[in-house]
Backbone bond lengths (Angstrom), bond angles and torsions (degrees), N, CA, C in turn:
res aa  C-N    CA-C-N  psi(-1)  N-CA   C-N-CA  omega(-1)  CA-C   N-CA-C  phi
1 M - - - 1.487 - - 1.551 99.87 -
2 D 1.370 112.54 135.07 1.520 117.83 177.45 1.560 103.91 -77.24
3 D 1.329 110.31 124.15 1.549 119.69 -177.08 1.628 116.59 -57.20
4 S 1.405 109.14 -40.56 1.373 118.35 -175.26 1.509 115.39 -69.49
5 T 1.305 119.76 -34.80 1.482 123.18 -177.38 1.436 111.80 -112.15
6 G 1.276 127.14 -12.06 1.419 126.53 -176.23 1.522 114.69 69.38
7 I 1.273 118.84 11.70 1.511 125.58 178.80 1.546 108.77 -93.16
8 P 1.391 114.60 130.89 1.432 116.30 -179.81 1.481 110.67 -55.02
9 D 1.275 119.84 161.25 1.385 124.54 -173.73 1.647 110.48 -66.64
10 N 1.267 109.76 -34.43 1.516 116.50 -179.10 1.498 111.73 -70.47
11 L 1.419 121.52 -9.43 1.358 126.00 -177.40 1.619 111.15 -121.32
12 K 1.216 117.19 7.08 1.435 128.80 177.22 1.494 108.20 -42.03
13 D 1.355 111.27 -70.50 1.596 115.76 175.28 1.556 108.66 -83.34
14 E 1.334 111.68 94.84 1.459 120.38 -166.55 1.555 111.72 -61.74
15 R 1.313 115.88 -20.25 1.544 116.59 -178.30 1.550 106.35 -98.69
16 S 1.257 117.43 -16.90 1.573 116.29 -176.53 1.570 114.74 -63.85
17 G 1.139 119.24 120.56 1.402 124.04 -174.18 1.603 112.03 83.91
18 Y 1.347 117.28 -1.52 1.452 116.60 178.49 1.564 111.88 -123.73
19 E 1.440 114.46 19.59 1.474 118.96 171.06 1.555 115.67 -51.78
20 G 1.362 112.11 116.76 1.510 116.68 -176.63 1.421 108.21 82.59
21 A 1.262 123.75 6.91 1.532 119.13 175.63 1.545 109.16 -82.26
22 S 1.224 113.46 155.35 1.490 124.35 177.81 1.524 106.26 -108.86
23 P 1.300 110.15 166.19 1.606 117.29 173.99 1.540 105.99 -60.42
24 G 1.297 119.49 -43.10 1.442 123.89 169.32 1.409 116.63 -45.12
25 D 1.165 118.47 -46.60 1.524 131.15 -174.09 1.596 105.72 -65.76
26 V 1.387 112.11 -39.60 1.434 115.92 -177.77 1.544 107.07 -69.19
27 L 1.373 115.26 -43.20 1.517 122.49 178.33 1.562 112.74 -53.01
28 R 1.212 113.23 -37.37 1.477 118.10 -176.57 1.495 117.28 -84.55
29 R 1.280 117.23 -11.34 1.523 125.06 176.77 1.484 112.88 -61.71
30 D 1.302 118.14 118.70 1.488 126.01 178.13 1.458 112.45 -76.83
31 D 1.399 109.59 -29.28 1.596 114.21 -174.23 1.500 114.48 -82.67
32 L 1.303 113.10 5.17 1.548 114.37 175.29 1.331 109.73 -117.63
33 S 1.361 121.93 142.52 1.456 125.00 175.00 1.473 109.02 -78.24
34 R 1.295 118.42 168.34 1.374 123.09 -176.95 1.621 111.20 -65.00
35 D 1.355 116.49 -38.03 1.505 117.69 170.25 1.397 114.04 -63.85
36 E 1.309 124.97 -38.81 1.477 126.16 178.46 1.586 110.88 -60.61
37 K 1.406 111.95 -48.49 1.473 117.35 174.00 1.397 117.25 -54.27
38 I 1.400 118.06 -44.50 1.441 125.31 175.89 1.583 105.54 -57.18
39 Q 1.327 114.98 -53.73 1.430 116.58 -174.71 1.464 114.86 -60.15
40 L 1.420 120.05 -33.65 1.318 122.74 178.42 1.549 112.78 -72.15
41 L 1.288 117.01 -39.44 1.394 127.47 175.84 1.538 110.69 -64.03
42 R 1.271 112.14 -47.31 1.578 114.40 -178.48 1.665 108.16 -60.80
43 Q 1.450 114.74 -36.26 1.455 115.81 -179.90 1.574 107.59 -71.43
44 W 1.287 119.17 -36.35 1.559 120.49 176.31 1.483 105.00 -62.94
45 E 1.417 123.48 -45.33 1.397 122.90 177.60 1.545 111.48 -51.99
46 Q 1.297 115.00 -53.15 1.508 112.80 -174.72 1.534 109.71 -64.86
47 D 1.245 116.25 -37.41 1.509 118.19 177.49 1.421 114.89 -58.95
48 L 1.263 113.32 -45.42 1.515 121.33 176.36 1.510 111.81 -64.90
49 R 1.298 121.81 -34.61 1.429 125.82 177.75 1.552 103.39 -70.93
50 E 1.299 124.82 -46.38 1.373 122.79 -174.06 1.594 106.17 -71.10
51 E 1.328 119.41 -31.35 1.381 114.95 175.97 1.520 113.18 -66.92
52 M 1.361 117.98 -37.62 1.467 122.32 177.57 1.509 110.45 -64.34
53 V 1.253 120.44 -31.32 1.495 124.62 -179.57 1.527 104.94 -74.42
54 A 1.214 119.91 -43.27 1.459 126.57 -176.24 1.679 106.19 -65.17
55 E 1.334 115.60 -33.25 1.464 118.33 -175.48 1.545 103.80 -76.99
56 E 1.324 117.59 -39.69 1.549 119.59 175.78 1.494 111.71 -60.82
57 E 1.282 122.18 -23.63 1.409 131.74 179.57 1.582 110.09 -94.08
58 N 1.351 117.62 7.82 1.463 124.47 -175.19 1.553 109.94 56.67
59 M 1.155 121.54 37.62 1.577 126.50 169.83 1.559 108.45 -115.01
60 V 1.329 112.37 81.05 1.310 121.13 -178.84 1.587 109.23 -67.76
61 S 1.365 116.48 133.09 1.510 120.81 175.72 1.474 111.48 -69.09
62 A 1.323 116.34 137.77 1.463 123.44 176.37 1.501 107.54 -71.20
63 E 1.318 122.02 -25.31 1.512 123.57 179.55 1.503 108.65 -130.70
64 P 1.368 118.78 78.57 1.385 119.32 -179.67 1.679 105.96 -58.76
65 M 1.256 118.50 156.71 1.567 124.46 -176.92 1.406 108.69 -73.40
66 G 1.296 118.24 -33.49 1.604 118.17 -178.37 1.606 115.73 79.51
67 I 1.320 112.31 17.84 1.413 119.80 175.30 1.525 109.97 -137.32
68 T 1.233 117.80 150.79 1.525 124.82 -173.28 1.556 111.23 -90.58
69 L 1.206 117.12 149.74 1.534 124.36 170.65 1.429 109.79 -59.32
70 D 1.254 119.48 -41.56 1.504 122.95 177.52 1.511 110.37 -60.40
71 A 1.199 120.54 -40.82 1.424 122.14 -178.10 1.466 106.01 -66.47
72 V 1.285 120.82 -47.57 1.449 122.27 -176.02 1.568 110.53 -64.81
73 L 1.267 113.19 -43.35 1.603 115.44 175.56 1.564 109.05 -62.06
74 H 1.257 118.97 -36.84 1.562 112.68 -178.44 1.383 110.91 -72.55
75 A 1.430 120.41 -33.86 1.410 122.92 177.05 1.552 109.99 -63.19
76 L 1.366 118.82 -42.41 1.451 123.27 178.27 1.525 106.01 -60.52
77 Q 1.317 122.03 -42.92 1.391 127.35 177.03 1.468 116.72 -55.39
78 Q 1.463 112.89 -45.78 1.399 124.44 178.28 1.607 110.36 -58.16
79 L 1.352 113.57 -35.20 1.383 120.58 -178.91 1.593 112.92 -80.68
80 G 1.238 111.90 -10.74 1.434 116.70 178.83 1.536 110.07 81.09
81 A 1.242 118.67 20.37 1.392 123.50 176.61 1.440 114.35 -70.61
82 E 1.368 120.70 123.29 1.500 122.65 177.88 1.491 111.62 -66.98
83 S 1.254 112.55 155.33 1.500 122.54 175.09 1.429 107.86 -64.06
84 E 1.389 118.46 135.35 1.465 118.03 175.26 1.433 113.57 -80.91
85 P 1.281 121.38 133.06 1.445 125.19 -176.25 1.553 110.59 -70.33
86 H 1.411 111.41 144.91 1.402 114.64 -175.07 1.546 100.64 -131.03
87 A 1.280 114.84 136.02 1.404 120.75 175.09 1.540 116.04 -60.42
88 A 1.247 118.25 -43.41 1.465 126.82 178.16 1.531 115.75 -143.50
89 P 1.158 123.32 147.84 1.448 121.51 178.43 1.601 111.29 -64.32
90 T 1.309 121.18 130.05 1.385 124.43 171.58 1.437 106.93 -142.09
91 K 1.364 113.16 -179.23 1.458 118.41 -175.78 1.480 111.76 -77.31
92 H 1.376 115.21 -6.39 1.423 124.10 175.60 1.468 112.14 -87.38
93 G 1.278 119.35 -0.26 1.536 122.22 -175.33 1.411 112.61 115.18
């Protein structure tokens, strides 16, 4: 496990092996535990929020993720993942 992120080694590169995958695809994976699915989707959520901030600042990503924040949040809800607390509202959620 990577100590800085808490993400298992097999999920460190969150898009590696998941190119073109949707949040629904992650939900259907039998080889990932519920916690791993949540960690992966949380990373996608963070990546999408950062991409949105970059777009607002006219820094368009060369490789957009191709999924929506709504789809990721819906998948997290289906897994029963609780909302992560935030100290103060920011563009990052």
